[in-house]
C-alpha positions as CSV (number, residue, x, y, z in Angstrom):
1,M,-154.7,61.9,103.3
2,R,-157.4,64.3,102.4
3,H,-155.4,67.4,103.2
4,Y,-153.3,67.0,100.1
5,A,-156.3,67.0,97.9
6,I,-157.6,70.1,99.6
7,L,-154.2,71.8,99.2
8,R,-154.1,71.0,95.5
9,L,-157.7,72.4,95.1
10,L,-156.6,75.6,96.8
11,L,-153.5,75.8,94.6
12,A,-155.7,75.3,91.5
13,G,-158.0,78.1,92.7
14,F,-155.1,80.4,93.3
15,F,-153.8,79.8,89.8
16,L,-157.3,80.5,88.4
17,Y,-157.5,83.7,90.4
18,F,-154.5,85.1,88.7
19,A,-155.3,83.7,85.2
20,W,-159.0,84.7,85.0
21,P,-158.4,88.4,84.2
22,L,-156.0,87.5,81.4
23,I,-158.3,85.0,79.6
24,P,-160.8,87.6,78.1
25,V,-158.0,89.7,76.7
26,A,-156.7,86.9,74.5
27,S,-156.5,88.2,70.9
28,S,-154.8,85.6,68.7
29,Q,-155.7,82.1,67.8
30,V,-152.7,80.7,69.7
31,E,-153.8,82.5,72.9
32,F,-157.3,81.0,72.6
33,I,-155.8,77.5,72.1
34,F,-153.4,78.0,75.1
35,W,-156.2,79.2,77.4
36,G,-158.5,76.5,76.3
37,A,-155.9,73.8,77.0
38,W,-155.0,75.5,80.3
39,L,-158.7,75.6,81.4
40,G,-159.2,71.9,80.3
41,F,-156.2,70.8,82.3
42,L,-157.4,72.9,85.3
43,L,-160.8,71.1,85.1
44,L,-159.0,67.7,85.0
45,V,-157.0,68.7,88.1
46,I,-160.0,69.9,90.0
47,G,-162.1,66.9,89.0
48,G,-159.4,64.4,90.0
49,N,-158.9,66.0,93.4
50,L,-162.6,66.3,94.0
51,A,-163.0,62.6,93.2
52,T,-160.2,61.8,95.7
53,L,-161.7,64.2,98.3
54,L,-165.2,62.6,97.9
55,Q,-163.6,59.2,98.1
56,L,-164.9,58.2,94.6
57,T,-161.4,56.9,93.8
58,D,-158.4,55.7,95.7
59,P,-155.8,58.4,96.5
60,P,-152.4,58.1,94.7
61,V,-150.1,55.4,95.8
62,M,-147.7,57.9,97.4
63,E,-150.5,59.2,99.6
64,Q,-152.1,55.9,100.7
65,E,-151.5,55.0,104.3
66,Q,-149.9,51.7,104.7
67,I,-151.0,49.4,107.5
68,R,-147.9,47.9,109.1
69,E,-148.4,44.4,110.1
70,R,-145.9,42.2,111.9
71,Q,-144.8,39.5,109.6
72,V,-144.5,36.1,111.3
73,Y,-142.5,33.5,109.7
74,K,-143.6,29.9,110.3
75,H,-140.9,27.2,110.0
């Protein structure tokens, strides 16, 4: 289900769009730490979703399509 990865990438881009103007105006050490951690987490989210989108990793278990097979019981 590649569309979930695309939607998460778009959501991450949307959050970055609103956060980008606020990052340069950080003035205290706490703000720098917060924005650094936030950008690090954003990179992890983008990297993980790109890996799923490019099929470098398996998608999460919830998003994997299950192949339904008929179970035949032999007596």
